N, C-alpha and C positions, 0 to 999 in steps of 0.2 A: 658555915664553912664558906658559902658564897660571899657573904658580906666581908668576912675576914679577908678573904683573898682579894676582894675588890679594894679594901683599905691598903693591902700590901702593894698592889699595883700602883695606886695613886701615890702612896708614900715613896715607892721607888723612883717613880717618874720625877717627883719634886726633889727627892734627895740628890738625884743626879743632874737636876736642873734642866730636864728635857722640855719643860714647858716653855723654854726659850725659843724652841723651834716653832712654836705656834705664835703668830702675830697677836698682839693684844686685842686688836680691834675684831679678831675673828673668834675670840672666846666668848661663850654665852655668860650671862651674868652670874649664874650658879657657879661656873668654873672659876670666874674671877674671885667670888667670895671664898670659895674652898682654897684657892692659891693664897690668899691673904690670911685666911684663919689658921692655916697650917704653916706659918712663917718660920717656925723652928726647924722645919724639914728642908728649908730651901737650900739647894745646891751646896752640898758639903764637899764637892769635888771641883771647885773653881779652878784649881791649878791644872786640871786636865783639859785637853781640847774636847769640844762637843761631840766629835766623832767617836772618841775613846769613851766618853761618858755614855753614849748611845749604846755602844757595844757592851759595856760592863752592866748597864741596866738590863738589857735583854738577856745576857748570860745569867744574871742573878735571878731573873724571873722563871727560868726554867724552859723545859722542851718546846712548849707551844710557841713561845716567843723566839727561842733560838732557831726554830725552823723558819719562822718569818724572816730572820736575819740571813739565814742560809740562802733563801730565795733571792733576797736583795743583793746578796754578794755576787751573783751571776749577771746583774744588770748594771754594768758599769757605765752604760750610756745613760742611765737614769740617776747615777750618783756622782758626787765628786770623787776624785781619786783617793783622797784621805778616807772618806766614809766606806768606799769599796774595799780598801785595804783592811780596814777595821772589821767589816762584816766577813771578810775572808777568814779571819781568825776564829770564827764560830764553827768552821767546818770540822776541824779535828783537834781543836786546842781548848776544848771545854774542860774545866777543872775536873780532875779525876777523883773518884772515891778511893778509899783505902784498899790497897792491893791485897792485904791479908784477909779482909772481909770479902773481897771478890773471890778469893780462893776457897773460902769457906762455903760460899754460896754455890760454887761450882761443884765442890765435893759433895754437898747435900744432894744436888740435882743428879749427878752421875753415880754416886755411891762411893764410899770411901775405899772399899776394896777394889772395885773396877778402876777407880782413878789411879790408885797406886799401881795397878797391874798394867795399864795401857798408857799412862802419861808420865813424862819425866821432864826435867828442866823447865818447869813452870816459872814464867817470869812475872813476879808480882808487880813490877812497874808496868803500867798500861802501855801498850804499843800505840793506842789511840784512844781518845776519850770523846764520846759524842753526847748528844742531848739526853738519849734514852738509855744508851748502853755504852760499855767500854770493852776493849778487846785486849787479851793478853796472849802471849806466844807461848808455845810448848812443843814438845816432841811426842808424837803418837806412835806407839808400838802396835802394829796391826797383828791379826791372828796368823798372817802369813810370814811374820817375822821381819817385816819391812819397818823402817823408821822414817816417819814423814814429818816435815815441818807443818804445823797447824797453828791457827789462831783460835781462841776460845772467846766467844762473845757472851757477855753476861749482863742482864738487865739491872739498872741501878735500883737499890733497895728503896722502897717507899715512894717511887717515882709515880705510880698509879694514882695516888691520892692527889698529888700535885696537878696531874693532868686532869683529872675529873673536875677539880676545883676550878682551874682555868677554863675548861670547856663550859662549865655552868655560868661563868661570868660572861664568856662570849655569847652564850645563848641569851643571856639577860640583855645584853646590848643589842643582839640581833632582833630580839623581840620588840625592843623599843624603836629600833630603825624601822622595822616592818609596820609598826603601828603608827608612828608619828611622822616619819619622813615620806615626802610626796612620792618618791621613786622606790619606797619600800617594797611594794608588791612586785614590781618588775625585777628588782634585784634578788628577791627571794633569799634574804640573809639568813633566816632560820634553816632552810633547806640546805644552804651552803655549809653553814656551821655543822649541821648533822652529818653531811657527807664528810667533812673534815674530821669530825668526831670518829666515824667509822674507821677512817684511814689511820688515825693516830692510835686508836685503841688497838687496831690490828698489829701495830708495830710492837706492841707488848707481848705478843705471842710469837715466840721464836720458832715454834713448830710450823706456824704459817709462813714465817719468812723462809724457813728451810724449803718448804714445799714450793714456794715461789721461785727460789733459786734453782731448784732442780728442774722446774718447768722451763724457766728462761734458758737454762744451759741446753736442754733438749731441743728448744726451738732453733738454736743456733749451732747445732752439732755440725752441720754441713756448711756453715758459713765461717769465713776467716775473719770477719770484721769485728766480732765480739766474743770475748771469752768470759766465762762465769766459773768461779772456783768450784771444785768438788765439795760436796757437803757430806759429812760422816753422819748420817741420820741416825745411826744406832746409838749415838751419844747425845742427841738433841732432846731438849725438854722445853717446856714453855718459857723458861727464863734463861736457858743456856744452849748455845749453839756452837758446834765444832765443824770448822771447815778448813780446806787447803790454804796455806799461806801463799800469797802471791807476791812477786817481786817485780815491781814496775815503777814508772816515774808518774807522780801525781800530774793529772791533766792540767792543773793550774800552774805547774812549775815550768813556765814557758821558757825561761832562760836555760834550764837544764835540757829540755827537750831540743832546743836549737844547738846547744853545745854538743848534743849526740847526733847532730845532723839528721834529725827526723824529718821526713817529708811532711811539713806542716799543712800544705794544701790538701794532700790526700788524707791526712788524719782528720782535718775539719770536714771534708766531704763525706768521710766514712761515719762521722758523728751524725750527720744528717741522715745518711742512709740507715744507720742503726735505728734512728727514731722512726722513720717512715715504715721500715720493715716491721718493727714491733707493732705499730699501730695498725697498718693496713693489711699486712700478711697474716699476723698472728692474733690481732685483736687482744694483745696482753703485752703492756709495756711497763718498763721500770719508770716509776713516776717520781723519783728522788735523785735525779742524776746531777746533783751539784758536785763541784770539784772534789770534795772530800770522799765521794763515793765512786769516782771514775779515775782509772789509771791507764797508763800506756805501756804495752810491751814493745819496747824499742830494741829488742834483740837484732832485728833486721830494720834499721832505721828507714829504709825506703819502702818497707811493707809493714807499717805499724798496725798494731791491733788494740782495740779498746778493751779494757777490763772493767767490768761492773761488779761491785759488791753492794752489800746492804739492800736486799730486796724486800724490805719490810713493807714499802709503799709500792703497790702495782696498780695499774688501771686497766679497764676493759671498755670496749664499745660494742653496742649491738649492731646488727647489720645495717639498719636504717640510718643510725647516726654516722656510721662509717662511710656509707654511700654518699649521703648528703655532704658530708665533710670533704671527701675526695673531690666531688663534682664542684663544690664551692671553690676549692683551691685551684682546680684546673681552670675554671671559668675566670677566676680572679687573675691567674697568670696570663690568660689570654685577653684580659681586659673586657671580658663579656659581662658587663655590669647588670644588663637586663637579666641574665640567667642568674647571677648572684642574688639579685632582688627576688626573683621568682623562687629559687631554692629555699630561701629564707621563709617564704610564705609556705611552700609545700611542706617543709619539714615541721611547721608549727612554731618556729622560733620567733615569729612575729605573727600578729593576728591575721586571720583569713580575710578580714575586711581591709587590710593594708592596700593602699593605692600603689601598685607595683611601679607604675611609671614615675611617681613622685620619689618612691624609694630609690629607683635606679639613678635619678638625677642627683639625689643627695649622696649616694655611693660614689658616682662619677666625680662629683664636686671635691670629695675628700681624696680620692685615689689618684686621679689624673696628675695632679701636681707632684705626687710622690714618684711617679714613673718618669718624670722629667729628669730625675737625678740618675747618676750611674747606678746600676744594680748593686754594686758592691757597697754602696753608701746607704742603702735602704734598710731600715730596721724593721724586720717582720713584727716585732714587739710593738713598735710605734704604730704600724699599719693596723694591728689588731685593736689597739687602744682607740684609734680613730674610727675604725669601723663599729666598734661597740658603742662609742658616743654617738655615732650616727643613727645606729639601730635603736638606741635608747629613745630618740625622738619619735620612733614609730612603734614604741611600746614593746620592744623586745625584752623578753624575760631571760634572766640568767639561767643557763642550763647546768645544774649541778653535776651531771655526768660528764661535762666537758671541762670542769674546773681543773682536774688533774691533768688533762690533756694540754690545756693552755699553759699551765705552769711548767709542764715538762718541755713544751716547745720553746718557752722563754729560757729555760736552762740550756737547752741544745744551742740555741742561737747565741747566747752569752758565752758558752764555752768556744763555739766555733769562731766567734769574733776575737776572742782572746788568742786563739791558736793562729788564725790566719785572717787578719782584718779585711782582706780582699775576698773573703768568702762570698761566692754568689749563691745564695740560699735558693734563689728562684730557679736558676738553671739546674742546680743540683737535684732539686725536689721534683720539678715538672716532669721530666721523662718518667720517673718512677710512678707518679700519680696518674699520668695518662696511660701507662701500660696497665696499672691496676684497674682503672676504670673500663678499659677495653676488656679485661679479663672478666670483670664482674657483669658487663652489660652486652658484650658482643657475642658472636657465634661460639667462641671458646667457652664462654660462661654456660651457654646451653649445653655444649658437649660435656663440660665438667659436671653439670648438674646430672646429666644422664649417667655418666660414669660413676658418680658417687652413689646413685640409687640402684645401679645394676645388681648389687648383691641382694638388696631387698626384694627387687622385682624377680631375681632368680629364685629366691626363697619362696616367693608367693605363686610363681607361675604354675607349679603342679596342682595347686589348689584351685586355679582358675576354672576348669570344667565343673568342679563341685560347686563353686560359688555361683557360676552361671545358672547351673541346674536348680540350685536352691532358690536363687532369685526368681527364675521363671516359675517354679512351683508356687513360691509365695505369691507371686503376681496372679497366677491362675486362681489360687484359693481366694485371694482378695477380690478378683473379678467375680467369683461365684458368690461370695458374701454380698457384694454390692448388688448382683443380680437378684438374690433371694430377698434382699432388703427392698429393692424396687418393686419386685412382685408382690410382697407383702403390703407395701405402701399403696400400691395400686388397688389391691383387693379391699383394703381398709377404705380407701377413697371412694370406691364403687359403692360399698355398703353405706357410707355416709351420704353419698348422692342419692341413693334409692330412698333412704329415710327422708332426705329433704324433699325429694319429689312428692312423697306422700303427704308431708306437711303442707307443701305449696298447693297441691291438688285438693286437699281438705279445706284450705283456706279459700280457694277459688269457689268451691261448691258453697261454702258458708256465705260468701259475699253474694253469689248469684241468688241463693235462697233468700237472703235478706232483701235484695232488690226486688224480687218477684213478690215478696210479701208487701213491700212498700207499694208496688204497682197495683196490687189487688185493693189495697186500702184507699189509694188515691185515684185509682182508675186510670193511671198513666201506663201504657204498654211500652215495653222496650223492643226495639226492632232487632231483627236478626243481624243487621249490620252492626249494631251497638254491641250485641253479645260477642260477635267475631272480633270486634276491636278489643273488647275486654280480655278475650282468650289470647289474642296476639300480644297484648301488653304483659300478660303473665307467663309468656313463653310457652303457651299451650295451643292446641288446635281444637276448633269447634267440632 
């Protein structure tokens, strides 16, 4: 399956003439031979522009490649306008599969009788069609007699096999890069692909997506900045999900938002706030916020609200990564490059043997010219790229747990720039991060930690006297055991010493007897001083 899929990928790229994007002098010899040997596949779409060919090729290759295109669509600063426009078509204009087949899959999942009882006006034409699933509209008749507008999401049939095949090909390429590319160890391509594999496989389980949506909605219950549609979990299965239908303006429809007099500056700033709140307050963030998954409630144009759908991909950060990341952002905003360098070492992102001073100089060299520009013109995405390129020279390894975070940040910045090109990402994010760091590391952090642990301490406090008594009792018993052991050991040593003394004394008398015998035979007498010296040397007294 892997070799078959690899052939399909190469064939698709050649059929659409995408090899034209790579200069001939950059192609390895093997690739040049393959291109010439498969001449009958060469560019069957010459009448179409290269941007359209690129989009069609990605769309034909399926979900893994489509998601790559979706990410590119938010980075207009990295693409030509024509390429960006083509990539944006991947967000909700993927070719849909047969609506009748979709209906049958939904009925099988929910049950024919339940479906007939609770759902009406099912629309076979898809409302939107994405890489892994598509959605259809319907009316839901609740147990309370209410009728609600809902959308039903259903997984594309047979899509799992295609995803697994693509991931196998990606793992093959990643293994080759890790083995033969000089920067393979630092980039950790296999780990990155496996992290992506977990993410995209999770998208195939709509029960997991429903749970993610419920949690994200709960996190923002008291916040006006983000709305997540209600999920009707009683009708959800692994391949079908039923949720509230929302009515909003796509965040990418800038002209329509402006026509509705939406406060674009506030909307863009709230996007940044939504991102940092999810990451640093909740440690749980929507990691697929491309324009196809984000809408705007413009009912009150001067108080717009973000609406997020499709929670199949979410990310989390542990406390250590979150703290180091926040401190890095704050230090960077303050242009404290010494701290940025030191934090990279402390977090283990670069080796402990790194020369911090040299690393600081390298970071300063890259970042200082950037800050000479007006803040509104600075692309945080470009800053990250420059930082990573700099850190690569100091053997920084790719952090798989941060890949989703980096992608999401690029999405948010791309959306913010589209909505409000003058968006000052730095000034919007800096106060939020500074407050968060203070909360985590200042006196309030200590107070909050004590407050959080009070119920536990209150529960254990009545047990404290018994615990102290048991500890002292155990300590006393342990002391007694040690005392008995020492006494036994001393008794044993005393017996051993007595036995040794008898041996020594016997040896001494044997030596003296031998000397006296020799004296009698030779006629040489030993003086009393000589005997005294002998006894002294043996540790005895005359």
